[in-house]
C-alpha positions as CSV (number, residue, x, y, z in Angstrom):
1,M,15.0,41.2,-3.9
2,L,14.2,38.5,-2.3
3,L,10.9,40.0,-1.0
4,L,9.8,41.3,-4.5
5,G,11.1,38.0,-6.2
6,T,8.5,36.3,-3.6
7,L,5.7,38.5,-4.5
8,L,6.4,38.4,-8.4
9,H,6.0,34.6,-8.7
10,A,3.6,34.6,-6.4
11,K,1.8,36.5,-8.6
12,Q,2.7,34.2,-11.3
13,I,1.4,31.3,-9.8
14,S,-1.8,32.8,-8.9
15,R,-2.2,33.2,-12.8
16,S,-1.7,29.5,-13.3
17,P,-5.2,27.9,-13.5
18,F,-3.8,24.3,-13.4
19,E,-1.7,25.7,-9.9
20,L,-5.0,27.1,-8.9
21,A,-6.7,24.1,-9.8
22,I,-4.4,22.0,-7.6
23,A,-4.2,24.4,-4.9
24,M,-8.1,24.7,-4.3
25,I,-9.0,20.9,-4.8
26,V,-6.1,18.6,-3.5
27,P,-6.0,19.9,0.0
28,I,-9.9,19.6,0.6
29,V,-10.0,15.9,-0.9
30,Q,-7.0,15.1,1.6
31,A,-8.6,16.4,4.4
32,T,-11.8,14.6,3.6
33,L,-9.9,11.3,3.0
34,A,-8.3,12.0,6.3
35,V,-11.5,12.8,8.3
36,Y,-13.2,9.6,7.1
37,L,-9.9,7.4,8.2
38,F,-9.7,8.4,11.2
39,R,-13.9,8.6,11.9
40,S,-13.7,4.9,10.7
41,G,-11.3,3.9,13.6
42,A,-11.5,4.7,17.0
43,E,-9.0,7.8,17.2
44,Q,-11.7,10.7,15.9
45,H,-10.4,12.6,18.8
46,R,-7.7,13.3,16.3
47,L,-10.0,14.9,13.6
48,L,-8.3,18.1,13.9
49,E,-4.9,16.7,14.1
50,A,-5.8,14.9,10.8
51,A,-7.1,18.4,9.5
52,V,-3.7,19.6,10.2
53,G,-1.5,16.9,8.9
54,A,-3.8,17.1,5.7
55,G,-2.6,20.9,5.4
56,V,0.6,20.3,5.7
57,M,0.6,17.5,3.0
58,G,-0.9,20.3,1.0
59,V,1.7,22.6,1.3
60,W,4.7,20.0,1.0
61,S,2.6,19.5,-2.7
62,S,2.7,22.8,-3.7
63,V,6.4,23.4,-2.8
64,L,7.5,20.2,-4.6
65,F,5.5,20.6,-7.8
66,G,5.4,24.4,-7.8
67,S,9.1,24.9,-7.6
68,G,9.6,22.2,-10.4
69,G,7.0,23.6,-12.5
70,A,8.1,27.2,-12.3
71,I,11.8,26.2,-13.2
72,Q,10.8,24.1,-16.1
73,N,8.2,27.3,-17.0
74,Q,11.4,29.0,-17.2
75,R,13.0,26.5,-19.6
76,W,10.1,26.4,-21.7
77,Q,9.7,30.2,-22.0
78,G,13.6,30.4,-22.8
79,T,14.3,32.3,-20.0
80,L,16.1,29.8,-17.5
81,E,19.5,30.5,-19.6
82,M,19.1,34.2,-18.7
83,I,18.5,33.8,-15.2
84,M,21.5,31.3,-14.7
85,L,23.8,34.1,-16.5
86,A,22.8,37.1,-14.2
87,P,25.5,38.5,-12.1
88,R,24.4,37.3,-9.1
89,R,24.5,33.8,-7.1
90,P,21.4,31.2,-8.5
91,V,20.4,30.9,-4.8
92,L,19.1,34.4,-5.1
93,V,17.4,33.8,-8.3
94,I,15.6,30.6,-6.9
95,L,14.8,31.1,-3.4
96,P,12.1,33.4,-4.2
97,I,10.5,30.9,-6.5
98,T,10.4,28.0,-3.6
99,V,9.7,30.3,-1.1
100,A,6.2,31.9,-3.3
101,T,5.2,28.3,-3.9
102,G,5.3,27.5,0.2
103,V,3.3,30.9,0.9
104,T,0.8,30.1,-1.6
105,G,0.6,26.7,-0.6
106,A,-0.4,28.0,3.2
107,Y,-3.9,28.2,1.8
108,S,-4.1,24.5,1.9
109,L,-3.5,24.8,5.7
110,L,-6.0,27.3,5.9
111,A,-8.4,25.3,3.7
112,T,-8.3,22.0,5.6
113,L,-8.9,23.6,9.0
114,A,-11.8,25.9,7.3
115,W,-13.3,22.6,5.5
116,G,-13.1,20.3,8.7
117,R,-14.8,23.1,10.8
118,L,-17.6,24.1,7.9
119,L,-18.3,20.5,7.0
120,Y,-17.6,17.7,9.8
121,G,-17.8,20.4,12.4
122,I,-14.4,19.7,13.9
123,R,-13.7,22.1,16.9
124,L,-10.5,24.4,16.4
125,D,-9.3,24.1,19.8
126,F,-5.8,24.7,19.8
127,V,-3.7,23.7,23.0
128,H,-1.0,26.7,21.9
129,P,-2.7,29.0,19.6
130,A,0.2,31.6,19.2
131,A,2.8,29.0,19.1
132,F,0.6,27.1,16.4
133,V,0.8,30.2,14.3
134,V,4.8,30.6,14.8
135,A,4.9,27.0,14.1
136,A,3.1,27.6,10.6
137,V,5.5,30.2,9.2
138,V,8.4,28.2,10.4
139,C,7.1,25.1,8.5
140,V,6.2,27.3,5.6
141,L,9.6,28.8,5.2
142,A,11.6,25.4,6.3
143,L,9.3,23.4,3.2
144,G,10.3,26.6,0.7
145,M,14.2,26.1,2.0
146,F,14.0,22.8,1.3
147,G,12.5,23.3,-1.9
148,L,15.6,25.3,-2.9
149,L,17.7,22.1,-2.3
150,L,15.6,20.1,-4.6
151,A,15.1,22.7,-7.2
152,S,18.8,22.2,-8.3
153,T,17.6,18.9,-10.2
154,F,15.1,20.7,-12.0
155,V,17.6,23.1,-13.5
156,L,20.1,20.0,-14.4
157,L,17.3,17.8,-15.5
158,R,15.1,18.7,-18.2
159,N,12.4,16.2,-17.4
160,A,12.9,16.6,-13.4
161,N,8.9,16.3,-12.9
162,A,9.7,12.3,-13.0
163,L,11.8,12.7,-9.9
164,A,9.0,15.1,-8.0
165,N,6.3,12.4,-8.9
166,T,8.4,9.5,-6.8
167,L,8.8,12.0,-4.1
168,E,5.5,13.4,-3.0
169,Y,4.2,10.5,-1.2
170,P,7.3,9.3,0.5
171,I,8.4,12.3,2.0
172,W,4.8,12.9,3.8
173,L,4.6,9.6,4.7
174,V,8.1,9.5,6.3
175,S,7.8,12.9,8.0
176,G,4.8,11.5,9.8
177,M,2.1,14.4,8.4
178,L,-0.6,12.0,8.6
179,V,0.5,8.4,9.9
180,P,2.8,8.6,13.2
181,I,6.1,7.6,12.9
182,T,6.2,5.1,15.2
183,V,4.1,2.8,13.2
184,L,6.8,2.9,10.3
185,P,10.1,0.5,10.1
186,A,12.9,1.4,12.3
187,W,15.1,1.9,9.0
188,T,12.9,5.1,8.3
189,A,13.6,6.7,11.7
190,P,17.3,8.4,10.5
191,I,15.5,9.4,7.0
192,A,13.0,11.1,9.1
193,A,15.2,12.7,11.6
194,V,17.0,15.2,8.9
195,L,13.7,16.1,6.7
196,P,12.8,19.6,7.9
197,T,9.0,18.4,7.0
198,T,9.2,16.2,10.1
199,W,10.1,18.7,12.4
200,G,7.6,21.3,11.0
201,A,4.8,18.5,11.1
202,R,5.2,17.7,14.5
203,A,5.8,21.3,15.8
204,L,2.2,21.9,14.4
205,R,0.9,19.0,16.0
206,E,2.4,19.6,19.3
207,A,0.9,23.2,19.2
208,T,-2.5,21.5,18.3
209,T,-2.3,18.9,20.8
210,G,-0.2,20.1,23.6
211,G,3.2,19.3,24.1
212,P,7.1,21.2,23.6
213,V,6.4,22.8,20.3
214,W,9.6,25.4,20.2
215,P,12.3,22.2,20.5
216,S,10.8,21.5,17.2
217,V,10.3,24.7,15.8
218,G,14.4,25.1,16.4
219,I,15.3,21.8,15.4
220,C,12.9,22.7,11.9
221,L,14.9,26.0,11.5
222,A,18.3,24.8,11.9
223,I,17.7,21.9,9.4
224,S,16.1,24.5,6.9
225,L,19.4,27.0,7.2
226,V,21.8,23.3,6.1
227,C,18.9,23.2,3.1
228,L,19.8,26.5,2.4
229,I,23.3,26.4,2.6
230,L,23.6,23.0,0.7
231,G,21.1,24.3,-1.7
232,G,23.3,27.5,-2.4
233,F,26.1,25.3,-3.2
234,A,24.0,22.6,-5.2
235,L,23.0,25.4,-7.4
236,T,26.4,26.5,-8.0
237,Y,27.5,23.2,-8.9
238,V,24.5,22.1,-11.4
239,E,24.9,26.1,-13.0
240,R,28.3,25.1,-13.9
241,R,27.1,21.5,-14.9
242,A,24.1,22.6,-16.8
243,R,26.2,25.3,-19.0
244,A,29.1,22.5,-19.6
245,T,26.4,20.2,-20.9
246,A,24.3,22.7,-22.3
247,T,21.2,21.3,-20.7
248,L,19.5,24.6,-19.6
249,A,17.5,25.1,-23.1
250,L,14.6,22.5,-23.9
251,A,17.2,21.8,-27.3
């Protein structure tokens, strides 16, 4: 059921002109800005790392807005009530949506690498190429499960897009997707430590430049499992709460 649900929602996303435009344009813009940012400084050797970070930023944006957009679309179409009333746990219905957004967002990672190679001549010399592939898959799944936890707010709130808009840049900034965490204020370290985006981005960076990839992958999977469990409980709670307050429908 999870596999078929993921395939179904991936097809739905691929039919949306807005989602396609965002998926095709935003990663390219982010990769271009990242390359010129690092080129203007004294760290041109980190251009490949910048391209990878921009790709992860694209995956995160896809999960954040794609998950929320899918829930909002279900509400606009009048089918969210039927989804919540289905004789199965809400997590089994919402999880394919968030995983599908992560899978389609994986294009961002591929696009930024291809854009950097073809236009800027960045050599794709990964220190651990096999580990990079594994880390990319884990990162996509981790973001999908993190999106599941966030999806509970979209079920409960009728205009949760306002919340999504405030989460995009702070999360990728604190997670160190493009800017090293070490240059951020010390109070951001505990926040970064509990985010799967931090460890997913770190695993990809270590696979790119060399470093202990597998500990970061393991921590990312562990935090993702926690997000899955918390997301399941949160969706059950907000389902009951939304029924009590009658906020599943638009009116």
